[in-house]
CHARMM internal coordinates of N, CA and C (Angstrom, degrees):
IC EDIT
DIST 1 N 1 CA 1.4666
DIST 1 CA 1 C 1.5427
ANGL 1 N 1 CA 1 C 107.83
DIST 1 C 2 N 1.3467
ANGL 1 CA 1 C 2 N 116.69
DIHE 1 N 1 CA 1 C 2 N 137.66
DIST 2 N 2 CA 1.3843
ANGL 1 C 2 N 2 CA 120.82
DIHE 1 CA 1 C 2 N 2 CA 177.09
DIST 2 CA 2 C 1.5356
ANGL 2 N 2 CA 2 C 109.52
DIHE 1 C 2 N 2 CA 2 C -73.06
DIST 2 C 3 N 1.3210
ANGL 2 CA 2 C 3 N 113.87
DIHE 2 N 2 CA 2 C 3 N 134.70
DIST 3 N 3 CA 1.5032
ANGL 2 C 3 N 3 CA 120.39
DIHE 2 CA 2 C 3 N 3 CA -172.82
DIST 3 CA 3 C 1.5065
ANGL 3 N 3 CA 3 C 114.55
DIHE 2 C 3 N 3 CA 3 C -50.06
DIST 3 C 4 N 1.3000
ANGL 3 CA 3 C 4 N 119.72
DIHE 3 N 3 CA 3 C 4 N -49.78
DIST 4 N 4 CA 1.4930
ANGL 3 C 4 N 4 CA 116.54
DIHE 3 CA 3 C 4 N 4 CA -173.90
DIST 4 CA 4 C 1.5040
ANGL 4 N 4 CA 4 C 111.02
DIHE 3 C 4 N 4 CA 4 C -64.48
DIST 4 C 5 N 1.3198
ANGL 4 CA 4 C 5 N 120.91
DIHE 4 N 4 CA 4 C 5 N -21.95
DIST 5 N 5 CA 1.4599
ANGL 4 C 5 N 5 CA 122.60
DIHE 4 CA 4 C 5 N 5 CA -176.72
DIST 5 CA 5 C 1.5428
ANGL 5 N 5 CA 5 C 115.42
DIHE 4 C 5 N 5 CA 5 C -105.32
DIST 5 C 6 N 1.3095
ANGL 5 CA 5 C 6 N 113.73
DIHE 5 N 5 CA 5 C 6 N -7.89
DIST 6 N 6 CA 1.4688
ANGL 5 C 6 N 6 CA 115.63
DIHE 5 CA 5 C 6 N 6 CA -173.59
DIST 6 CA 6 C 1.5567
ANGL 6 N 6 CA 6 C 113.07
DIHE 5 C 6 N 6 CA 6 C -63.13
DIST 6 C 7 N 1.3320
ANGL 6 CA 6 C 7 N 114.17
DIHE 6 N 6 CA 6 C 7 N -38.30
DIST 7 N 7 CA 1.5103
ANGL 6 C 7 N 7 CA 115.43
DIHE 6 CA 6 C 7 N 7 CA 178.61
DIST 7 CA 7 C 1.5381
ANGL 7 N 7 CA 7 C 111.31
DIHE 6 C 7 N 7 CA 7 C -61.07
DIST 7 C 8 N 1.3530
ANGL 7 CA 7 C 8 N 116.77
DIHE 7 N 7 CA 7 C 8 N -42.09
DIST 8 N 8 CA 1.4431
ANGL 7 C 8 N 8 CA 117.23
DIHE 7 CA 7 C 8 N 8 CA -178.11
DIST 8 CA 8 C 1.5301
ANGL 8 N 8 CA 8 C 110.58
DIHE 7 C 8 N 8 CA 8 C -71.42
DIST 8 C 9 N 1.3427
ANGL 8 CA 8 C 9 N 119.91
DIHE 8 N 8 CA 8 C 9 N -38.38
DIST 9 N 9 CA 1.4568
ANGL 8 C 9 N 9 CA 119.88
DIHE 8 CA 8 C 9 N 9 CA 179.44
DIST 9 CA 9 C 1.5569
ANGL 9 N 9 CA 9 C 107.77
DIHE 8 C 9 N 9 CA 9 C -63.83
DIST 9 C 10 N 1.2984
ANGL 9 CA 9 C 10 N 116.92
DIHE 9 N 9 CA 9 C 10 N -44.10
DIST 10 N 10 CA 1.4766
ANGL 9 C 10 N 10 CA 120.39
DIHE 9 CA 9 C 10 N 10 CA -179.74
DIST 10 CA 10 C 1.5258
ANGL 10 N 10 CA 10 C 111.34
DIHE 9 C 10 N 10 CA 10 C -59.28
DIST 10 C 11 N 1.3322
ANGL 10 CA 10 C 11 N 114.21
DIHE 10 N 10 CA 10 C 11 N -43.84
DIST 11 N 11 CA 1.4610
ANGL 10 C 11 N 11 CA 118.93
DIHE 10 CA 10 C 11 N 11 CA -176.38
DIST 11 CA 11 C 1.5255
ANGL 11 N 11 CA 11 C 114.13
DIHE 10 C 11 N 11 CA 11 C -70.84
DIST 11 C 12 N 1.3143
ANGL 11 CA 11 C 12 N 114.78
DIHE 11 N 11 CA 11 C 12 N -46.64
DIST 12 N 12 CA 1.4880
ANGL 11 C 12 N 12 CA 120.53
DIHE 11 CA 11 C 12 N 12 CA -172.92
DIST 12 CA 12 C 1.5290
ANGL 12 N 12 CA 12 C 114.03
DIHE 11 C 12 N 12 CA 12 C -94.19
DIST 12 C 13 N 1.3617
ANGL 12 CA 12 C 13 N 113.87
DIHE 12 N 12 CA 12 C 13 N -10.01
DIST 13 N 13 CA 1.4796
ANGL 12 C 13 N 13 CA 115.75
DIHE 12 CA 12 C 13 N 13 CA -170.98
DIST 13 CA 13 C 1.6011
ANGL 13 N 13 CA 13 C 112.87
DIHE 12 C 13 N 13 CA 13 C -113.96
DIST 13 C 14 N 1.3222
ANGL 13 CA 13 C 14 N 113.87
DIHE 13 N 13 CA 13 C 14 N 10.03
DIST 14 N 14 CA 1.4524
ANGL 13 C 14 N 14 CA 114.27
DIHE 13 CA 13 C 14 N 14 CA -173.40
DIST 14 CA 14 C 1.5858
ANGL 14 N 14 CA 14 C 108.97
DIHE 13 C 14 N 14 CA 14 C -93.99
DIST 14 C 15 N 1.3389
ANGL 14 CA 14 C 15 N 112.20
DIHE 14 N 14 CA 14 C 15 N 164.14
DIST 15 N 15 CA 1.4663
ANGL 14 C 15 N 15 CA 114.81
DIHE 14 CA 14 C 15 N 15 CA -171.58
DIST 15 CA 15 C 1.5745
ANGL 15 N 15 CA 15 C 113.04
DIHE 14 C 15 N 15 CA 15 C -67.53
DIST 15 C 16 N 1.3192
ANGL 15 CA 15 C 16 N 117.08
DIHE 15 N 15 CA 15 C 16 N -33.71
DIST 16 N 16 CA 1.4710
ANGL 15 C 16 N 16 CA 118.20
DIHE 15 CA 15 C 16 N 16 CA 172.49
DIST 16 CA 16 C 1.4593
ANGL 16 N 16 CA 16 C 116.76
DIHE 15 C 16 N 16 CA 16 C -56.51
DIST 16 C 17 N 1.3853
ANGL 16 CA 16 C 17 N 115.81
DIHE 16 N 16 CA 16 C 17 N -40.38
DIST 17 N 17 CA 1.4355
ANGL 16 C 17 N 17 CA 118.11
DIHE 16 CA 16 C 17 N 17 CA -179.15
DIST 17 CA 17 C 1.5346
ANGL 17 N 17 CA 17 C 107.38
DIHE 16 C 17 N 17 CA 17 C -71.29
DIST 17 C 18 N 1.3135
ANGL 17 CA 17 C 18 N 117.58
DIHE 17 N 17 CA 17 C 18 N -39.79
DIST 18 N 18 CA 1.4435
ANGL 17 C 18 N 18 CA 119.53
DIHE 17 CA 17 C 18 N 18 CA 177.63
DIST 18 CA 18 C 1.5456
ANGL 18 N 18 CA 18 C 114.07
DIHE 17 C 18 N 18 CA 18 C -57.08
DIST 18 C 19 N 1.3301
ANGL 18 CA 18 C 19 N 114.88
DIHE 18 N 18 CA 18 C 19 N -44.38
DIST 19 N 19 CA 1.4371
ANGL 18 C 19 N 19 CA 120.24
DIHE 18 CA 18 C 19 N 19 CA 173.42
DIST 19 CA 19 C 1.5114
ANGL 19 N 19 CA 19 C 112.77
DIHE 18 C 19 N 19 CA 19 C -60.07
DIST 19 C 20 N 1.3123
ANGL 19 CA 19 C 20 N 118.15
DIHE 19 N 19 CA 19 C 20 N -39.51
DIST 20 N 20 CA 1.4411
ANGL 19 C 20 N 20 CA 122.92
DIHE 19 CA 19 C 20 N 20 CA 178.02
DIST 20 CA 20 C 1.5731
ANGL 20 N 20 CA 20 C 109.50
DIHE 19 C 20 N 20 CA 20 C -62.60
DIST 20 C 21 N 1.2029
ANGL 20 CA 20 C 21 N 115.63
DIHE 20 N 20 CA 20 C 21 N -41.66
DIST 21 N 21 CA 1.5191
ANGL 20 C 21 N 21 CA 120.17
DIHE 20 CA 20 C 21 N 21 CA -179.91
DIST 21 CA 21 C 1.4872
ANGL 21 N 21 CA 21 C 110.62
DIHE 20 C 21 N 21 CA 21 C -64.80
DIST 21 C 22 N 1.3508
ANGL 21 CA 21 C 22 N 115.84
DIHE 21 N 21 CA 21 C 22 N -41.47
DIST 22 N 22 CA 1.4663
ANGL 21 C 22 N 22 CA 118.84
DIHE 21 CA 21 C 22 N 22 CA 178.09
DIST 22 CA 22 C 1.5678
ANGL 22 N 22 CA 22 C 112.94
DIHE 21 C 22 N 22 CA 22 C -64.92
DIST 22 C 23 N 1.3385
ANGL 22 CA 22 C 23 N 114.51
DIHE 22 N 22 CA 22 C 23 N -37.36
DIST 23 N 23 CA 1.4720
ANGL 22 C 23 N 23 CA 120.34
DIHE 22 CA 22 C 23 N 23 CA 174.92
DIST 23 CA 23 C 1.5202
ANGL 23 N 23 CA 23 C 108.66
DIHE 22 C 23 N 23 CA 23 C -63.96
DIST 23 C 24 N 1.3339
ANGL 23 CA 23 C 24 N 120.45
DIHE 23 N 23 CA 23 C 24 N -47.79
DIST 24 N 24 CA 1.4427
ANGL 23 C 24 N 24 CA 120.24
DIHE 23 CA 23 C 24 N 24 CA 178.91
DIST 24 CA 24 C 1.5216
ANGL 24 N 24 CA 24 C 111.57
DIHE 23 C 24 N 24 CA 24 C -61.50
DIST 24 C 25 N 1.2727
ANGL 24 CA 24 C 25 N 118.38
DIHE 24 N 24 CA 24 C 25 N -40.74
DIST 25 N 25 CA 1.5011
ANGL 24 C 25 N 25 CA 119.99
DIHE 24 CA 24 C 25 N 25 CA 176.76
DIST 25 CA 25 C 1.4698
ANGL 25 N 25 CA 25 C 111.35
DIHE 24 C 25 N 25 CA 25 C -58.45
DIST 25 C 26 N 1.2788
ANGL 25 CA 25 C 26 N 119.30
DIHE 25 N 25 CA 25 C 26 N -45.38
DIST 26 N 26 CA 1.4931
ANGL 25 C 26 N 26 CA 124.66
DIHE 25 CA 25 C 26 N 26 CA -177.86
DIST 26 CA 26 C 1.5501
ANGL 26 N 26 CA 26 C 107.68
DIHE 25 C 26 N 26 CA 26 C -61.23
DIST 26 C 27 N 1.3124
ANGL 26 CA 26 C 27 N 115.53
DIHE 26 N 26 CA 26 C 27 N -45.06
DIST 27 N 27 CA 1.4681
ANGL 26 C 27 N 27 CA 120.70
DIHE 26 CA 26 C 27 N 27 CA -179.30
DIST 27 CA 27 C 1.5665
ANGL 27 N 27 CA 27 C 110.15
DIHE 26 C 27 N 27 CA 27 C -62.38
DIST 27 C 28 N 1.3353
ANGL 27 CA 27 C 28 N 113.93
DIHE 27 N 27 CA 27 C 28 N -45.08
DIST 28 N 28 CA 1.4687
ANGL 27 C 28 N 28 CA 119.33
DIHE 27 CA 27 C 28 N 28 CA 179.58
DIST 28 CA 28 C 1.5472
ANGL 28 N 28 CA 28 C 112.58
DIHE 27 C 28 N 28 CA 28 C -62.12
DIST 28 C 29 N 1.3656
ANGL 28 CA 28 C 29 N 113.05
DIHE 28 N 28 CA 28 C 29 N -45.10
DIST 29 N 29 CA 1.4279
ANGL 28 C 29 N 29 CA 118.36
DIHE 28 CA 28 C 29 N 29 CA 178.61
DIST 29 CA 29 C 1.5383
ANGL 29 N 29 CA 29 C 112.02
DIHE 28 C 29 N 29 CA 29 C -59.64
DIST 29 C 30 N 1.3198
ANGL 29 CA 29 C 30 N 116.02
DIHE 29 N 29 CA 29 C 30 N -43.56
DIST 30 N 30 CA 1.4388
ANGL 29 C 30 N 30 CA 120.29
DIHE 29 CA 29 C 30 N 30 CA 179.32
DIST 30 CA 30 C 1.5447
ANGL 30 N 30 CA 30 C 113.53
DIHE 29 C 30 N 30 CA 30 C -63.76
DIST 30 C 31 N 1.3195
ANGL 30 CA 30 C 31 N 113.87
DIHE 30 N 30 CA 30 C 31 N -45.18
DIST 31 N 31 CA 1.4960
ANGL 30 C 31 N 31 CA 119.87
DIHE 30 CA 30 C 31 N 31 CA 178.13
DIST 31 CA 31 C 1.5629
ANGL 31 N 31 CA 31 C 108.57
DIHE 30 C 31 N 31 CA 31 C -61.20
DIST 31 C 32 N 1.3579
ANGL 31 CA 31 C 32 N 118.36
DIHE 31 N 31 CA 31 C 32 N -45.39
DIST 32 N 32 CA 1.3941
ANGL 31 C 32 N 32 CA 119.95
DIHE 31 CA 31 C 32 N 32 CA -178.47
DIST 32 CA 32 C 1.4924
ANGL 32 N 32 CA 32 C 112.59
DIHE 31 C 32 N 32 CA 32 C -64.59
DIST 32 C 33 N 1.3180
ANGL 32 CA 32 C 33 N 120.08
DIHE 32 N 32 CA 32 C 33 N -41.24
DIST 33 N 33 CA 1.4402
ANGL 32 C 33 N 33 CA 125.14
DIHE 32 CA 32 C 33 N 33 CA 179.00
DIST 33 CA 33 C 1.5498
ANGL 33 N 33 CA 33 C 110.49
DIHE 32 C 33 N 33 CA 33 C -62.01
DIST 33 C 34 N 1.3214
ANGL 33 CA 33 C 34 N 118.71
DIHE 33 N 33 CA 33 C 34 N -31.67
DIST 34 N 34 CA 1.4891
ANGL 33 C 34 N 34 CA 121.50
DIHE 33 CA 33 C 34 N 34 CA -176.92
DIST 34 CA 34 C 1.5039
ANGL 34 N 34 CA 34 C 110.22
DIHE 33 C 34 N 34 CA 34 C -92.57
DIST 34 C 35 N 1.3217
ANGL 34 CA 34 C 35 N 119.42
DIHE 34 N 34 CA 34 C 35 N -1.76
DIST 35 N 35 CA 1.5130
ANGL 34 C 35 N 35 CA 121.66
DIHE 34 CA 34 C 35 N 35 CA -178.32
DIST 35 CA 35 C 1.5354
ANGL 35 N 35 CA 35 C 111.53
DIHE 34 C 35 N 35 CA 35 C -85.39
DIST 35 C 36 N 1.2712
ANGL 35 CA 35 C 36 N 116.27
DIHE 35 N 35 CA 35 C 36 N 153.74
DIST 36 N 36 CA 1.4327
ANGL 35 C 36 N 36 CA 122.75
DIHE 35 CA 35 C 36 N 36 CA 175.27
DIST 36 CA 36 C 1.5236
ANGL 36 N 36 CA 36 C 110.42
DIHE 35 C 36 N 36 CA 36 C -70.89
DIST 36 C 37 N 1.3251
ANGL 36 CA 36 C 37 N 116.26
DIHE 36 N 36 CA 36 C 37 N 167.04
DIST 37 N 37 CA 1.4585
ANGL 36 C 37 N 37 CA 120.51
DIHE 36 CA 36 C 37 N 37 CA -177.33
DIST 37 CA 37 C 1.4907
ANGL 37 N 37 CA 37 C 114.03
DIHE 36 C 37 N 37 CA 37 C -60.47
DIST 37 C 38 N 1.3322
ANGL 37 CA 37 C 38 N 120.42
DIHE 37 N 37 CA 37 C 38 N -39.19
DIST 38 N 38 CA 1.4438
ANGL 37 C 38 N 38 CA 123.51
DIHE 37 CA 37 C 38 N 38 CA 178.89
DIST 38 CA 38 C 1.5198
ANGL 38 N 38 CA 38 C 108.39
DIHE 37 C 38 N 38 CA 38 C -64.54
DIST 38 C 39 N 1.2322
ANGL 38 CA 38 C 39 N 121.56
DIHE 38 N 38 CA 38 C 39 N -42.91
DIST 39 N 39 CA 1.4157
ANGL 38 C 39 N 39 CA 124.38
DIHE 38 CA 38 C 39 N 39 CA -179.39
DIST 39 CA 39 C 1.5028
ANGL 39 N 39 CA 39 C 111.58
DIHE 38 C 39 N 39 CA 39 C -65.92
DIST 39 C 40 N 1.4001
ANGL 39 CA 39 C 40 N 114.32
DIHE 39 N 39 CA 39 C 40 N -44.28
DIST 40 N 40 CA 1.4703
ANGL 39 C 40 N 40 CA 119.23
DIHE 39 CA 39 C 40 N 40 CA 172.67
DIST 40 CA 40 C 1.5209
ANGL 40 N 40 CA 40 C 115.61
DIHE 39 C 40 N 40 CA 40 C -55.06
DIST 40 C 41 N 1.3698
ANGL 40 CA 40 C 41 N 112.78
DIHE 40 N 40 CA 40 C 41 N -44.14
DIST 41 N 41 CA 1.4421
ANGL 40 C 41 N 41 CA 116.85
DIHE 40 CA 40 C 41 N 41 CA 178.51
DIST 41 CA 41 C 1.5572
ANGL 41 N 41 CA 41 C 112.20
DIHE 40 C 41 N 41 CA 41 C -61.51
DIST 41 C 42 N 1.3549
ANGL 41 CA 41 C 42 N 113.62
DIHE 41 N 41 CA 41 C 42 N -44.53
DIST 42 N 42 CA 1.5175
ANGL 41 C 42 N 42 CA 118.76
DIHE 41 CA 41 C 42 N 42 CA 179.17
DIST 42 CA 42 C 1.4980
ANGL 42 N 42 CA 42 C 109.65
DIHE 41 C 42 N 42 CA 42 C -62.58
DIST 42 C 43 N 1.3308
ANGL 42 CA 42 C 43 N 117.93
DIHE 42 N 42 CA 42 C 43 N -39.29
DIST 43 N 43 CA 1.4962
ANGL 42 C 43 N 43 CA 120.45
DIHE 42 CA 42 C 43 N 43 CA -177.53
DIST 43 CA 43 C 1.5282
ANGL 43 N 43 CA 43 C 107.24
DIHE 42 C 43 N 43 CA 43 C -70.11
DIST 43 C 44 N 1.2609
ANGL 43 CA 43 C 44 N 121.42
DIHE 43 N 43 CA 43 C 44 N -39.27
DIST 44 N 44 CA 1.4664
ANGL 43 C 44 N 44 CA 123.00
DIHE 43 CA 43 C 44 N 44 CA 174.76
DIST 44 CA 44 C 1.5203
ANGL 44 N 44 CA 44 C 112.43
DIHE 43 C 44 N 44 CA 44 C -59.47
DIST 44 C 45 N 1.3364
ANGL 44 CA 44 C 45 N 113.86
DIHE 44 N 44 CA 44 C 45 N -46.88
DIST 45 N 45 CA 1.4877
ANGL 44 C 45 N 45 CA 119.81
DIHE 44 CA 44 C 45 N 45 CA 179.81
DIST 45 CA 45 C 1.4954
ANGL 45 N 45 CA 45 C 111.14
DIHE 44 C 45 N 45 CA 45 C -61.66
DIST 45 C 46 N 1.3698
ANGL 45 CA 45 C 46 N 116.48
DIHE 45 N 45 CA 45 C 46 N -42.09
DIST 46 N 46 CA 1.5041
ANGL 45 C 46 N 46 CA 118.96
DIHE 45 CA 45 C 46 N 46 CA 178.63
DIST 46 CA 46 C 1.5274
ANGL 46 N 46 CA 46 C 111.09
DIHE 45 C 46 N 46 CA 46 C -65.69
DIST 46 C 47 N 1.2482
ANGL 46 CA 46 C 47 N 117.47
DIHE 46 N 46 CA 46 C 47 N -41.65
DIST 47 N 47 CA 1.4636
ANGL 46 C 47 N 47 CA 123.13
DIHE 46 CA 46 C 47 N 47 CA -179.24
DIST 47 CA 47 C 1.5650
ANGL 47 N 47 CA 47 C 108.81
DIHE 46 C 47 N 47 CA 47 C -58.81
DIST 47 C 48 N 1.3587
ANGL 47 CA 47 C 48 N 114.60
DIHE 47 N 47 CA 47 C 48 N -47.84
DIST 48 N 48 CA 1.4943
ANGL 47 C 48 N 48 CA 118.87
DIHE 47 CA 47 C 48 N 48 CA -177.80
DIST 48 CA 48 C 1.4874
ANGL 48 N 48 CA 48 C 109.55
DIHE 47 C 48 N 48 CA 48 C -62.97
DIST 48 C 49 N 1.3738
ANGL 48 CA 48 C 49 N 118.42
DIHE 48 N 48 CA 48 C 49 N -41.02
DIST 49 N 49 CA 1.4981
ANGL 48 C 49 N 49 CA 121.84
DIHE 48 CA 48 C 49 N 49 CA -178.24
DIST 49 CA 49 C 1.5253
ANGL 49 N 49 CA 49 C 107.26
DIHE 48 C 49 N 49 CA 49 C -64.06
DIST 49 C 50 N 1.2798
ANGL 49 CA 49 C 50 N 119.76
DIHE 49 N 49 CA 49 C 50 N -49.65
DIST 50 N 50 CA 1.4062
ANGL 49 C 50 N 50 CA 123.33
DIHE 49 CA 49 C 50 N 50 CA -178.09
DIST 50 CA 50 C 1.5451
ANGL 50 N 50 CA 50 C 110.87
DIHE 49 C 50 N 50 CA 50 C -60.66
DIST 50 C 51 N 1.3447
ANGL 50 CA 50 C 51 N 117.16
DIHE 50 N 50 CA 50 C 51 N -39.33
DIST 51 N 51 CA 1.4601
ANGL 50 C 51 N 51 CA 118.55
DIHE 50 CA 50 C 51 N 51 CA 175.30
DIST 51 CA 51 C 1.5610
ANGL 51 N 51 CA 51 C 112.99
DIHE 50 C 51 N 51 CA 51 C -65.20
DIST 51 C 52 N 1.3101
ANGL 51 CA 51 C 52 N 117.22
DIHE 51 N 51 CA 51 C 52 N -37.18
DIST 52 N 52 CA 1.4866
ANGL 51 C 52 N 52 CA 120.63
DIHE 51 CA 51 C 52 N 52 CA 176.41
DIST 52 CA 52 C 1.4186
ANGL 52 N 52 CA 52 C 108.71
DIHE 51 C 52 N 52 CA 52 C -67.67
DIST 52 C 53 N 1.2948
ANGL 52 CA 52 C 53 N 125.79
DIHE 52 N 52 CA 52 C 53 N -39.45
DIST 53 N 53 CA 1.4375
ANGL 52 C 53 N 53 CA 125.14
DIHE 52 CA 52 C 53 N 53 CA 178.53
DIST 53 CA 53 C 1.5278
ANGL 53 N 53 CA 53 C 110.52
DIHE 52 C 53 N 53 CA 53 C -68.84
DIST 53 C 54 N 1.2911
ANGL 53 CA 53 C 54 N 114.32
DIHE 53 N 53 CA 53 C 54 N -41.07
DIST 54 N 54 CA 1.4954
ANGL 53 C 54 N 54 CA 115.10
DIHE 53 CA 53 C 54 N 54 CA 175.34
DIST 54 CA 54 C 1.4876
ANGL 54 N 54 CA 54 C 115.65
DIHE 53 C 54 N 54 CA 54 C -60.03
DIST 54 C 55 N 1.3733
ANGL 54 CA 54 C 55 N 115.16
DIHE 54 N 54 CA 54 C 55 N -43.66
DIST 55 N 55 CA 1.4420
ANGL 54 C 55 N 55 CA 119.70
DIHE 54 CA 54 C 55 N 55 CA 176.89
DIST 55 CA 55 C 1.5863
ANGL 55 N 55 CA 55 C 109.88
DIHE 54 C 55 N 55 CA 55 C -61.03
DIST 55 C 56 N 1.3323
ANGL 55 CA 55 C 56 N 117.81
DIHE 55 N 55 CA 55 C 56 N -44.56
DIST 56 N 56 CA 1.3897
ANGL 55 C 56 N 56 CA 121.56
DIHE 55 CA 55 C 56 N 56 CA -177.70
DIST 56 CA 56 C 1.5447
ANGL 56 N 56 CA 56 C 110.30
DIHE 55 C 56 N 56 CA 56 C -64.14
DIST 56 C 57 N 1.3615
ANGL 56 CA 56 C 57 N 118.70
DIHE 56 N 56 CA 56 C 57 N -40.50
DIST 57 N 57 CA 1.4089
ANGL 56 C 57 N 57 CA 122.48
DIHE 56 CA 56 C 57 N 57 CA 178.52
DIST 57 CA 57 C 1.5589
ANGL 57 N 57 CA 57 C 108.93
DIHE 56 C 57 N 57 CA 57 C -58.81
DIST 57 C 58 N 1.3220
ANGL 57 CA 57 C 58 N 116.87
DIHE 57 N 57 CA 57 C 58 N -48.44
DIST 58 N 58 CA 1.5292
ANGL 57 C 58 N 58 CA 119.53
DIHE 57 CA 57 C 58 N 58 CA -172.96
DIST 58 CA 58 C 1.5436
ANGL 58 N 58 CA 58 C 105.62
DIHE 57 C 58 N 58 CA 58 C -72.69
DIST 58 C 59 N 1.2721
ANGL 58 CA 58 C 59 N 123.73
DIHE 58 N 58 CA 58 C 59 N -31.39
DIST 59 N 59 CA 1.4795
ANGL 58 C 59 N 59 CA 123.54
DIHE 58 CA 58 C 59 N 59 CA 175.21
DIST 59 CA 59 C 1.4811
ANGL 59 N 59 CA 59 C 109.54
DIHE 58 C 59 N 59 CA 59 C -64.02
DIST 59 C 60 N 1.3341
ANGL 59 CA 59 C 60 N 117.46
DIHE 59 N 59 CA 59 C 60 N -43.77
DIST 60 N 60 CA 1.4788
ANGL 59 C 60 N 60 CA 123.13
DIHE 59 CA 59 C 60 N 60 CA 179.26
DIST 60 CA 60 C 1.4890
ANGL 60 N 60 CA 60 C 108.38
DIHE 59 C 60 N 60 CA 60 C -66.28
DIST 60 C 61 N 1.2717
ANGL 60 CA 60 C 61 N 121.57
DIHE 60 N 60 CA 60 C 61 N -45.42
DIST 61 N 61 CA 1.4392
ANGL 60 C 61 N 61 CA 123.81
DIHE 60 CA 60 C 61 N 61 CA 178.99
DIST 61 CA 61 C 1.4959
ANGL 61 N 61 CA 61 C 113.36
DIHE 60 C 61 N 61 CA 61 C -62.68
DIST 61 C 62 N 1.3856
ANGL 61 CA 61 C 62 N 117.26
DIHE 61 N 61 CA 61 C 62 N -39.31
DIST 62 N 62 CA 1.3950
ANGL 61 C 62 N 62 CA 122.07
DIHE 61 CA 61 C 62 N 62 CA 176.90
DIST 62 CA 62 C 1.5482
ANGL 62 N 62 CA 62 C 112.60
DIHE 61 C 62 N 62 CA 62 C -67.65
DIST 62 C 63 N 1.2762
ANGL 62 CA 62 C 63 N 114.34
DIHE 62 N 62 CA 62 C 63 N -42.67
DIST 63 N 63 CA 1.4762
ANGL 62 C 63 N 63 CA 120.81
DIHE 62 CA 62 C 63 N 63 CA -177.72
DIST 63 CA 63 C 1.5742
ANGL 63 N 63 CA 63 C 109.52
DIHE 62 C 63 N 63 CA 63 C -65.34
DIST 63 C 64 N 1.3349
ANGL 63 CA 63 C 64 N 116.91
DIHE 63 N 63 CA 63 C 64 N -32.57
DIST 64 N 64 CA 1.4341
ANGL 63 C 64 N 64 CA 121.32
DIHE 63 CA 63 C 64 N 64 CA -176.96
DIST 64 CA 64 C 1.4963
ANGL 64 N 64 CA 64 C 114.32
DIHE 63 C 64 N 64 CA 64 C -74.73
DIST 64 C 65 N 1.3369
ANGL 64 CA 64 C 65 N 115.33
DIHE 64 N 64 CA 64 C 65 N -18.78
DIST 65 N 65 CA 1.4868
ANGL 64 C 65 N 65 CA 120.48
DIHE 64 CA 64 C 65 N 65 CA -174.58
DIST 65 CA 65 C 1.4967
ANGL 65 N 65 CA 65 C 110.36
DIHE 64 C 65 N 65 CA 65 C -86.06
END
COOR INIT
IC SEED 1 N 1 CA 1 C
IC BUILD
């Protein structure tokens, strides 16, 4: 692993973190399934907005390098 990136790979690429993400996904899925339609629509809109901002961030970061 390349030194500047080893810390990040170890932190975000380990089995414990992967298990944590699976747990969070199950909790989010359960909460979404139990939510009313208005809350589901708001959650979907928030997810799409965050995904757009994430895409824009990585496009900006890539273009700057």
